[in-house]
C-alpha positions in Angstrom: 5.5 14.3 -24.9 3.5 13.9 -28.1 2.2 10.6 -29.4 -0.3 10.0 -32.2 -3.9 9.0 -31.4 -5.0 5.6 -32.6 -8.4 4.8 -34.4 -10.3 4.9 -31.3 -10.2 8.7 -31.0 -8.8 11.0 -28.4 -9.7 12.2 -24.9 -8.6 15.5 -23.3 -8.0 15.8 -19.7 -7.3 19.0 -17.9 -5.5 18.7 -14.5 -3.7 15.8 -16.0 -0.7 16.0 -13.6 -2.8 15.7 -10.2 -3.2 12.5 -8.6 -6.8 12.3 -10.1 -6.0 13.4 -13.4 -3.1 11.4 -13.8 -4.9 8.2 -12.9 -7.5 9.0 -15.5 -5.1 9.5 -18.1 -3.5 6.1 -17.4 -6.9 4.6 -17.5 -8.0 6.2 -20.8 -4.8 5.2 -22.4 -5.3 1.4 -21.4 -8.9 2.0 -22.8 -7.3 2.7 -26.3 -7.5 6.3 -26.6 -5.0 8.8 -27.4 -4.8 11.5 -24.6 -4.1 15.2 -24.6 -2.9 15.9 -21.0 -3.5 19.5 -20.2 -1.8 21.1 -17.2 -0.5 24.6 -16.2 3.0 23.4 -16.6 4.1 21.1 -19.5 3.3 17.8 -18.0 6.1 15.4 -18.1 4.0 12.5 -18.7 5.4 9.4 -20.7 4.0 6.8 -22.8 2.7 6.5 -26.4 -0.2 8.0 -27.4 -0.1 11.1 -24.9 0.4 14.6 -25.9 1.2 17.4 -23.3 -0.3 20.7 -23.1 0.9 23.3 -21.1 -2.3 25.6 -20.7 -4.0 27.4 -17.7 -7.5 26.5 -17.8 -8.5 29.5 -16.0 -7.4 31.8 -18.8 -9.2 32.1 -22.4 -5.7 31.4 -23.9 -6.4 27.8 -23.2 -8.9 27.5 -25.8 -6.3 28.0 -28.4 -3.6 26.1 -26.7 -5.8 22.9 -26.2 -7.0 23.0 -29.8 -3.6 23.0 -31.3 -2.5 20.4 -29.1 -5.4 18.3 -30.3 -4.0 19.1 -33.7 -0.7 17.9 -32.7 -2.2 14.6 -31.3 -3.4 13.7 -35.0 -6.8 15.4 -34.7 -9.7 12.9 -35.2 -12.9 12.7 -33.0 -12.8 13.7 -29.4 -14.3 11.0 -27.6 -14.3 12.5 -24.0 -13.3 15.7 -22.3 -12.5 15.7 -18.6 -12.2 18.9 -16.4 -10.1 17.5 -13.4 -8.5 20.6 -12.3 -8.1 21.1 -8.8 -9.2 24.1 -6.5 -6.3 26.0 -4.5 -6.9 26.2 -0.7 -9.4 28.9 0.2 -10.2 28.3 4.0 -13.1 27.7 5.9 -16.4 29.7 5.6 -15.6 31.9 8.8 -12.5 33.3 7.0 -12.6 32.7 3.3 -11.9 35.9 1.2 -15.2 36.5 -0.7 -13.8 36.9 -3.9 -12.1 33.5 -3.7 -15.5 32.0 -4.3 -15.7 33.7 -8.0 -12.1 32.7 -8.7 -13.1 28.7 -7.8 -16.0 29.0 -10.0 -14.3 30.6 -12.8 -11.6 28.0 -12.8 -13.9 24.9 -12.6 -17.0 25.9 -14.5 -15.4 28.5 -16.5 -12.6 26.2 -17.4 -15.1 23.5 -18.3 -16.6 25.7 -20.9 -13.2 26.8 -22.3 -12.4 23.0 -22.5 -15.2 22.4 -24.6 -14.8 25.5 -26.7 -11.4 24.1 -27.6 -12.8 21.0 -29.2 -16.5 21.6 -29.9 -15.9 21.1 -33.6 -14.2 17.6 -32.8 -17.1 16.2 -30.5 -19.4 13.7 -32.2 -22.4 11.5 -31.2 -21.4 9.4 -28.2 -18.7 11.8 -27.1 -18.6 12.5 -23.2 -18.2 15.9 -21.6 -16.9 15.1 -17.8 -16.6 17.2 -14.9 -15.1 16.2 -11.5 -17.0 17.7 -8.8 -17.1 16.5 -5.4 -19.1 15.2 -2.3 -19.4 18.9 -0.6 -21.5 20.0 -3.7 -24.4 18.1 -2.1 -23.3 17.8 1.5 -22.4 21.4 2.7 -19.3 21.4 5.1 -18.1 24.7 6.5 -14.3 23.7 6.3 -14.8 23.3 2.4 -16.5 26.4 1.4 -15.0 27.0 -1.9 -15.4 23.2 -3.0 -19.0 23.2 -2.0 -20.1 26.3 -3.6 -18.2 25.6 -6.8 -19.4 21.9 -7.1 -22.8 22.7 -6.5 -22.6 25.3 -9.5 -20.7 22.8 -11.5 -23.6 20.3 -11.3 -26.0 23.1 -12.6 -23.8 23.7 -15.4 -23.5 20.1 -16.1 -27.3 19.9 -16.4 -27.3 23.0 -18.8 -24.8 21.2 -20.9 -26.9 18.2 -21.0 -29.7 20.1 -22.6 -27.5 22.0 -24.9 -25.4 19.3 -26.4 -27.9 16.3 -26.1 -29.5 17.1 -29.3 -26.1 16.2 -31.1 -25.9 13.0 -29.1 -23.1 14.4 -26.8 -23.5 13.4 -23.0 -22.6 15.4 -20.1 -21.8 13.8 -16.6 -20.4 15.1 -13.3 -18.3 12.5 -11.2 -18.4 13.6 -7.4 -15.9 12.0 -5.5 -15.9 12.2 -1.7 -12.6 13.3 0.0 -10.0 11.3 -2.1 -6.7 10.0 -0.8 -4.3 12.4 -2.6 -1.3 14.7 -1.7 -3.7 17.6 -2.3 -6.2 16.3 0.6 -3.2 15.8 2.8 -1.8 19.6 2.1 -5.5 20.7 2.9 -5.6 18.6 6.1 -2.1 20.1 7.2 -3.5 23.6 7.0 -6.7 22.8 8.7 -4.7 20.8 11.3 -2.5 23.9 12.0 -5.5 26.1 12.4 -7.1 23.9 14.9 -4.0 23.0 16.7 -4.2 19.2 16.4 -2.3 16.5 14.6 -2.9 16.1 10.7 -3.5 12.4 11.1 -6.7 13.3 13.3 -8.0 15.6 10.5 -7.4 12.8 7.8 -9.2 10.3 10.4 -12.2 12.6 10.5 -12.5 13.0 6.7 -12.4 9.0 6.4 -15.0 8.9 9.2 -17.6 10.6 6.9 -17.9 7.5 5.1 -19.6 4.3 6.9 -16.7 2.4 5.4 -14.1 4.4 7.5 -12.0 5.2 4.4 -11.3 7.7 1.5 -11.8 7.3 -2.0 -9.0 6.4 -4.3 -7.8 7.9 -7.4 -7.9 4.3 -9.1 -11.5 4.5 -8.2 -12.4 7.9 -9.6 -10.4 6.8 -12.9 -12.3 3.9 -13.2 -15.8 5.6 -13.0 -14.7 8.2 -15.7 -13.6 5.5 -18.0 -16.9 3.6 -17.4 -18.4 6.6 -19.1 -16.9 5.5 -22.3 -19.4 2.5 -22.6 -22.2 3.2 -25.1 -24.8 2.2 -22.2 -23.4 5.3 -20.5 -25.8 7.5 -22.5 -28.6 6.6 -19.9 -26.6 8.6 -17.3 -26.8 11.8 -19.4 -26.8 14.8 -17.1 -26.6 12.9 -13.8 -24.0 12.9 -10.7 -22.1 9.7 -10.3 -21.5 10.0 -6.5 -18.3 8.2 -5.3 -18.4 9.1 -1.7 -18.0 5.6 -0.2 -21.6 6.3 1.5 -20.7 9.5 3.1 -23.7 11.4 1.5 -26.5 11.1 4.0 -29.2 13.0 2.0 -31.7 11.1 -0.4 -31.8 13.3 -3.5 
């Protein structure tokens, strides 16, 4: 569905049909931005101000497709880009296919670069580059091998982008949720439960128990954090990581 952007500009969200991405789209629309919603299949998102874009962010063809969708949305400045594409299941470190690591990094980190290149000429001072990483990028866990390796690399890439785009007044940010209460987590937990021969609820309880609060992060909380970065004061967070792990991280740094 296509809707024109308002005077506040546009946001481009990759992974817009996932639990986290759709929550982010809703929150950004409520903040007054037009949204280009990118997903592998044409996203059937309803509402004024949302322009759907079918594109595979793992392919260079996505650059042209996203740029065209921004034009359809009415052009104008792009206030925020969000790389929220989820990773496919890849298995634990003991059995993961080695090439799966490269594919995961290409999707998340390479996809972030494709997203930026699609809109680079529309980014202005105050625009935000946002990537969704994750808790396991800083807290290695063998059962989340691809997520850990990829999100650690994504943090490095965000720092590089901060140096490269900072002189233009464009800031880069990594938002790193802990395990989030999503259908994807349940599917991954079902696979883990099958491997271990235990109930899926036990696996989910283990993930929740990683937090001192004994719960998972919600998509609404992730969307709140992303939208928070629209504030002018968020420039002070340039290059940093926002950890949304409900206290699960044990390290100091």
